[in-house]
SEVEXKE-199550 format. One record per residue (C-alpha): residue number from 1; residue in one letter; x, y, z. Coordinates in Angstrom, 1 decimal, padded with zeros to 4 digits. Layout:
! residues N
<NUM a <X Y Z>>
...
! end
This chain:
! residues 320
<1 m <-011.6 -017.2 005.3>>
<2 k <-013.5 -018.8 002.4>>
<3 i <-012.7 -018.9 -001.2>>
<4 c <-015.8 -018.4 -003.2>>
<5 g <-017.3 -020.8 -005.7>>
<6 r <-019.2 -020.6 -008.9>>
<7 r <-022.7 -020.3 -007.3>>
<8 t <-024.0 -016.8 -007.0>>
<9 q <-026.4 -016.1 -004.2>>
<10 s <-028.9 -013.4 -004.0>>
<11 f <-028.8 -010.5 -001.5>>
<12 t <-030.0 -011.1 002.0>>
<13 p <-033.0 -008.8 002.9>>
<14 l <-030.7 -006.6 005.0>>
<15 t <-028.2 -006.2 002.1>>
<16 s <-031.0 -005.6 -000.4>>
<17 t <-032.5 -002.8 001.7>>
<18 l <-029.2 -001.0 002.1>>
<19 m <-028.2 -001.5 -001.5>>
<20 n <-031.4 000.3 -002.5>>
<21 c <-030.6 003.1 000.0>>
<22 y <-027.1 003.5 -001.4>>
<23 i <-027.4 002.7 -005.1>>
<24 n <-030.9 004.0 -006.0>>
<25 i <-030.4 007.4 -004.4>>
<26 p <-031.2 010.1 -006.9>>
<27 s <-028.4 012.4 -008.1>>
<28 k <-030.0 015.3 -006.3>>
<29 p <-030.8 015.3 -002.5>>
<30 l <-034.2 014.1 -001.5>>
<31 f <-034.7 017.3 000.5>>
<32 d <-032.9 020.6 -000.1>>
<33 f <-033.2 022.3 003.3>>
<34 s <-031.2 025.3 002.1>>
<35 r <-034.2 026.3 -000.1>>
<36 k <-037.1 027.1 002.3>>
<37 p <-040.6 026.4 001.0>>
<38 s <-043.2 029.1 001.3>>
<39 n <-045.0 027.0 003.9>>
<40 p <-042.8 026.4 007.0>>
<41 q <-044.8 023.4 007.9>>
<42 l <-043.7 021.6 004.7>>
<43 l <-040.0 022.2 005.7>>
<44 l <-040.7 020.8 009.2>>
<45 a <-042.5 017.7 007.8>>
<46 a <-039.7 017.1 005.3>>
<47 k <-037.0 017.3 008.0>>
<48 r <-038.9 014.9 010.3>>
<49 r <-039.4 012.4 007.5>>
<50 w <-035.8 012.6 006.5>>
<51 n <-034.7 012.1 010.2>>
<52 r <-036.9 009.0 010.4>>
<53 y <-035.2 007.5 007.3>>
<54 d <-031.8 008.4 008.6>>
<55 v <-032.4 006.8 012.1>>
<56 l <-033.7 003.6 010.5>>
<57 f <-030.9 003.4 008.1>>
<58 r <-028.2 003.9 010.7>>
<59 g <-029.9 001.4 013.0>>
<60 i <-029.8 -001.3 010.4>>
<61 r <-026.1 -000.7 009.7>>
<62 r <-025.4 -000.7 013.4>>
<63 r <-027.1 -004.1 014.0>>
<64 n <-025.2 -005.6 011.1>>
<65 l <-021.8 -004.4 012.4>>
<66 g <-021.5 -007.2 014.9>>
<67 s <-021.5 -010.0 012.4>>
<68 w <-018.9 -008.2 010.2>>
<69 k <-016.5 -007.6 013.2>>
<70 m <-016.8 -011.3 014.2>>
<71 r <-015.7 -012.3 010.7>>
<72 n <-013.4 -009.4 010.0>>
<73 q <-011.5 -011.4 007.4>>
<74 p <-010.4 -010.4 003.9>>
<75 v <-012.6 -011.7 001.1>>
<76 v <-010.8 -013.5 -001.7>>
<77 s <-013.0 -013.8 -004.7>>
<78 s <-013.4 -014.9 -008.3>>
<79 a <-016.5 -015.7 -010.3>>
<80 s <-014.6 -018.5 -012.1>>
<81 e <-013.3 -020.2 -009.0>>
<82 v <-014.7 -023.5 -007.8>>
<83 g <-015.6 -023.2 -004.1>>
<84 n <-014.7 -025.8 -001.5>>
<85 g <-017.2 -027.4 000.9>>
<86 n <-017.0 -024.5 003.4>>
<87 a <-017.5 -021.8 000.8>>
<88 d <-021.3 -022.1 000.9>>
<89 i <-021.3 -021.0 004.5>>
<90 v <-020.7 -017.4 003.5>>
<91 k <-023.1 -016.0 000.9>>
<92 k <-021.5 -014.3 -002.1>>
<93 r <-022.6 -011.5 -004.4>>
<94 k <-021.3 -010.7 -007.8>>
<95 v <-019.8 -007.3 -008.4>>
<96 v <-018.1 -005.7 -011.4>>
<97 e <-014.6 -004.2 -010.9>>
<98 h <-013.3 -001.4 -013.1>>
<99 v <-009.6 -000.4 -013.1>>
<100 c <-008.2 002.5 -015.1>>
<101 l <-004.5 003.5 -015.2>>
<102 l <-003.5 006.9 -016.4>>
<103 k <-000.2 008.3 -017.7>>
<104 a <-000.2 012.0 -017.0>>
<105 r <002.0 014.5 -018.8>>
<106 k <005.2 015.6 -016.9>>
<107 d <004.1 019.2 -017.0>>
<108 m <000.8 018.6 -015.2>>
<109 s <000.5 021.0 -012.3>>
<110 d <-000.6 020.0 -008.8>>
<111 e <-003.8 022.0 -009.2>>
<112 v <-004.7 020.3 -012.5>>
<113 e <-003.9 016.9 -011.0>>
<114 k <-006.1 017.5 -008.0>>
<115 d <-009.0 018.8 -010.2>>
<116 m <-008.7 015.7 -012.4>>
<117 l <-008.9 013.3 -009.4>>
<118 d <-011.7 015.3 -007.8>>
<119 y <-013.8 015.3 -010.9>>
<120 i <-013.4 011.5 -011.4>>
<121 y <-014.2 010.9 -007.8>>
<122 t <-017.4 013.0 -008.1>>
<123 t <-018.7 010.8 -010.8>>
<124 q <-020.1 008.4 -008.2>>
<125 y <-022.6 011.1 -007.2>>
<126 q <-023.8 011.7 -010.8>>
<127 m <-025.1 008.2 -011.5>>
<128 r <-026.5 005.0 -010.0>>
<129 g <-024.7 001.7 -009.7>>
<130 i <-021.3 002.8 -008.3>>
<131 v <-020.9 001.1 -004.9>>
<132 a <-017.2 001.9 -004.2>>
<133 i <-014.4 004.0 -005.5>>
<134 s <-010.7 004.7 -004.7>>
<135 l <-008.1 006.6 -006.7>>
<136 g <-004.8 008.3 -006.3>>
<137 r <-001.3 009.0 -007.4>>
<138 i <000.7 005.8 -008.0>>
<139 s <003.6 005.3 -005.6>>
<140 d <007.1 004.7 -006.9>>
<141 q <006.5 006.4 -010.2>>
<142 e <010.1 006.0 -011.3>>
<143 r <009.5 002.3 -011.8>>
<144 a <005.8 002.5 -012.9>>
<145 k <004.7 003.2 -016.4>>
<146 y <001.6 005.0 -015.2>>
<147 t <001.1 007.9 -012.8>>
<148 h <-002.4 007.5 -011.5>>
<149 a <-004.9 004.7 -010.9>>
<150 v <-008.7 004.7 -010.5>>
<151 y <-010.7 001.8 -009.1>>
<152 i <-014.5 001.7 -009.2>>
<153 r <-016.9 -001.1 -008.2>>
<154 f <-020.3 -001.5 -009.9>>
<155 q <-023.3 -003.5 -008.9>>
<156 k <-023.6 -005.1 -012.4>>
<157 k <-022.3 -005.0 -015.9>>
<158 e <-025.2 -002.8 -017.1>>
<159 d <-024.1 -000.1 -014.6>>
<160 l <-020.6 -000.2 -016.0>>
<161 s <-021.9 000.2 -019.6>>
<162 k <-023.9 003.2 -018.5>>
<163 f <-020.8 004.6 -016.7>>
<164 y <-018.8 004.7 -020.0>>
<165 e <-021.7 006.6 -021.7>>
<166 n <-022.6 008.8 -018.7>>
<167 p <-022.6 012.5 -019.9>>
<168 f <-020.9 013.8 -016.8>>
<169 y <-018.1 011.2 -017.0>>
<170 v <-017.6 011.8 -020.7>>
<171 r <-017.2 015.6 -020.0>>
<172 v <-014.7 014.8 -017.2>>
<173 l <-012.6 012.7 -019.7>>
<174 k <-012.9 015.4 -022.4>>
<175 d <-012.1 018.4 -020.1>>
<176 h <-010.0 017.0 -017.3>>
<177 v <-008.3 013.8 -018.4>>
<178 f <-007.6 013.5 -022.1>>
<179 p <-005.9 017.0 -022.3>>
<180 y <-003.4 016.0 -019.6>>
<181 c <-002.9 012.2 -020.0>>
<182 h <-001.5 010.5 -023.1>>
<183 d <-001.9 006.9 -022.1>>
<184 i <-004.9 005.2 -020.6>>
<185 v <-005.7 001.5 -020.1>>
<186 n <-009.0 000.1 -018.8>>
<187 v <-009.6 -003.4 -017.4>>
<188 d <-013.0 -004.7 -016.3>>
<189 y <-013.7 -008.0 -014.7>>
<190 e <-016.5 -009.7 -012.7>>
<191 s <-015.9 -011.1 -009.3>>
<192 e <-017.6 -012.0 -006.1>>
<193 v <-017.5 -010.6 -002.5>>
<194 e <-019.2 -011.5 000.7>>
<195 d <-022.9 -010.6 000.7>>
<196 d <-022.6 -008.0 003.5>>
<197 i <-022.5 -004.3 003.7>>
<198 m <-018.9 -003.6 004.6>>
<199 p <-017.3 -006.0 002.0>>
<200 i <-019.6 -004.8 -000.8>>
<201 f <-019.3 -001.0 -000.3>>
<202 r <-015.7 -001.2 001.0>>
<203 k <-016.6 001.4 003.7>>
<204 g <-016.2 001.3 007.4>>
<205 e <-017.7 003.3 010.2>>
<206 f <-018.1 003.3 014.0>>
<207 l <-015.6 000.7 015.1>>
<208 v <-014.9 -000.7 011.6>>
<209 q <-012.2 001.2 009.8>>
<210 e <-010.5 -001.5 007.6>>
<211 f <-011.6 000.1 004.3>>
<212 n <-010.8 003.7 005.3>>
<213 y <-007.1 003.4 005.2>>
<214 g <-004.4 001.3 003.5>>
<215 v <-002.9 000.6 000.2>>
<216 e <-004.7 -000.3 -003.0>>
<217 f <-002.6 -002.8 -005.1>>
<218 v <-003.6 -003.3 -008.7>>
<219 l <-002.2 -006.3 -010.7>>
<220 l <-002.9 -006.6 -014.4>>
<221 i <-001.7 -009.7 -016.3>>
<222 a <-001.6 -010.7 -020.0>>
<223 f <-001.4 -014.5 -020.0>>
<224 d <-000.2 -016.4 -023.0>>
<225 k <-003.1 -017.5 -025.1>>
<226 n <-002.3 -021.1 -024.8>>
<227 s <-002.6 -020.9 -021.0>>
<228 l <-006.1 -019.3 -021.0>>
<229 g <-008.8 -021.5 -019.4>>
<230 g <-006.2 -023.8 -017.8>>
<231 p <-002.9 -022.7 -016.3>>
<232 a <-003.9 -019.1 -016.2>>
<233 e <-006.9 -019.8 -014.1>>
<234 d <-004.8 -022.1 -011.9>>
<235 a <-002.4 -019.2 -011.4>>
<236 m <-005.1 -016.8 -010.4>>
<237 a <-006.6 -019.5 -008.0>>
<238 a <-003.2 -019.8 -006.4>>
<239 l <-003.1 -016.0 -005.9>>
<240 a <-006.5 -016.2 -004.3>>
<241 e <-005.5 -019.0 -001.9>>
<242 l <-002.4 -017.0 -000.9>>
<243 t <-004.2 -013.8 -000.2>>
<244 a <-006.6 -015.8 001.9>>
<245 a <-003.7 -016.9 004.1>>
<246 f <-002.7 -013.4 005.0>>
<247 p <-005.8 -011.9 006.9>>
<248 s <-003.5 -009.8 009.0>>
<249 l <-002.2 -008.0 005.9>>
<250 i <-005.1 -008.0 003.5>>
<251 v <-008.6 -006.6 004.0>>
<252 q <-010.1 -007.7 000.7>>
<253 a <-009.0 -009.1 -002.7>>
<254 t <-010.9 -009.7 -006.0>>
<255 k <-009.8 -011.0 -009.3>>
<256 g <-011.2 -012.0 -012.7>>
<257 s <-010.9 -012.2 -016.4>>
<258 n <-010.9 -008.9 -018.4>>
<259 f <-014.1 -008.6 -020.5>>
<260 n <-013.4 -005.2 -021.9>>
<261 l <-013.3 -005.7 -025.6>>
<262 n <-011.9 -002.3 -026.3>>
<263 n <-008.9 -002.9 -024.1>>
<264 v <-007.5 -006.3 -024.6>>
<265 e <-003.9 -005.6 -023.6>>
<266 y <-004.4 -007.5 -020.4>>
<267 t <-006.4 -010.8 -019.9>>
<268 h <-006.8 -010.7 -016.1>>
<269 g <-006.9 -008.3 -013.3>>
<270 a <-006.7 -008.3 -009.5>>
<271 v <-007.2 -005.6 -006.8>>
<272 i <-005.9 -006.2 -003.3>>
<273 r <-006.6 -003.8 -000.4>>
<274 f <-003.7 -004.0 002.1>>
<275 r <-004.0 -002.7 005.6>>
<276 s <-000.9 -000.5 005.3>>
<277 s <002.1 000.1 003.1>>
<278 e <004.1 -002.1 005.5>>
<279 a <001.6 -004.9 004.9>>
<280 c <001.9 -004.5 001.2>>
<281 e <005.6 -004.7 001.3>>
<282 t <005.6 -007.7 003.6>>
<283 f <003.3 -009.6 001.2>>
<284 l <005.1 -008.8 -002.0>>
<285 k <008.5 -009.7 -000.5>>
<286 s <007.3 -012.9 001.1>>
<287 s <008.7 -016.2 -000.2>>
<288 q <005.2 -017.5 -000.5>>
<289 y <004.3 -014.9 -003.1>>
<290 n <007.5 -014.8 -005.0>>
<291 d <008.2 -018.6 -005.0>>
<292 q <004.8 -020.3 -004.8>>
<293 v <002.7 -017.9 -006.9>>
<294 w <004.7 -015.4 -008.9>>
<295 g <007.8 -017.4 -009.8>>
<296 s <006.1 -020.7 -010.3>>
<297 k <002.6 -019.9 -011.5>>
<298 i <002.2 -016.4 -013.0>>
<299 q <005.5 -015.4 -014.5>>
<300 p <006.2 -018.5 -016.6>>
<301 i <003.0 -018.1 -018.6>>
<302 s <002.6 -014.3 -018.7>>
<303 e <003.5 -012.1 -021.6>>
<304 k <003.1 -008.8 -019.8>>
<305 v <002.5 -007.8 -016.2>>
<306 m <001.6 -004.4 -014.7>>
<307 s <001.5 -003.9 -010.9>>
<308 v <001.0 -000.5 -009.2>>
<309 h <-000.1 000.6 -005.8>>
<310 y <-001.4 003.8 -004.2>>
<311 s <-002.3 005.1 -000.7>>
<312 v <-005.9 005.3 000.3>>
<313 d <-007.1 008.0 002.7>>
<314 p <-010.4 008.6 004.4>>
<315 v <-013.0 010.7 002.6>>
<316 g <-012.5 014.3 003.5>>
<317 t <-008.8 014.3 003.3>>
<318 e <-006.5 014.8 000.3>>
<319 l <-007.1 012.3 -002.5>>
<320 m <-003.4 011.9 -003.3>>
! end
């Protein structure tokens, strides 16, 4: 496992091809086979063309699967982190992470809650630039200030800016979020992940299922102003090194400084995907985390800390 450095590398040809397939897909299907054209030959030609693209796309992903399984290590990342000598072996790609915590009203019904999460999840199909998303009801709500969490990964900062202004997302907030939630906090930060399909899109298929299940852990920190740029970055680097030491528990971890000027309540954020709830509990209760990172690095220089976690289920099952 390698801790990434400052240098940002461009996509490999393979990754660039698949990024275009995933990100630059139009909001509407390329071919709508449910609406038959007047000429049956046009429908047949469209189906054949689509099948050729689909076979090619799946073949590329299948060939790339072997290298991912050989590594199969969690990616610990930060754009501000100085890499060691081995970090250059694995190419990195910048991504932008968006975290949103919601505090729903106590009288929210299950139906309204599901609609809210479904509409937020559907946003990824209404705009370009979203490469990964997870969301759900926060576990252990008796101790948490918030009730729901949303995590979205973007290709670049410009995509995040368009997301905030996207008409569909604005309507979702107006009709399905704001009427039922009375406290919302957003944290945005730039980080780096391995320049490969599975780490970028946080999706697995065939024999790779690491990103399909698990627990999403969100950590938001407000460091003391005097610690910014020095001890605060050292604390986040210590967190990165520790998560790198637990590949059996962690699939991927990212972290960075919050650049959202409209939400400055927290200065830093981190998102860690654990393989299971047991893995999350083991890590958070470990002496390495509590003594070497939390107790000695983060807590002494932090003014406020918010940590939540929620279960992640495969697409097609319940969101909560």
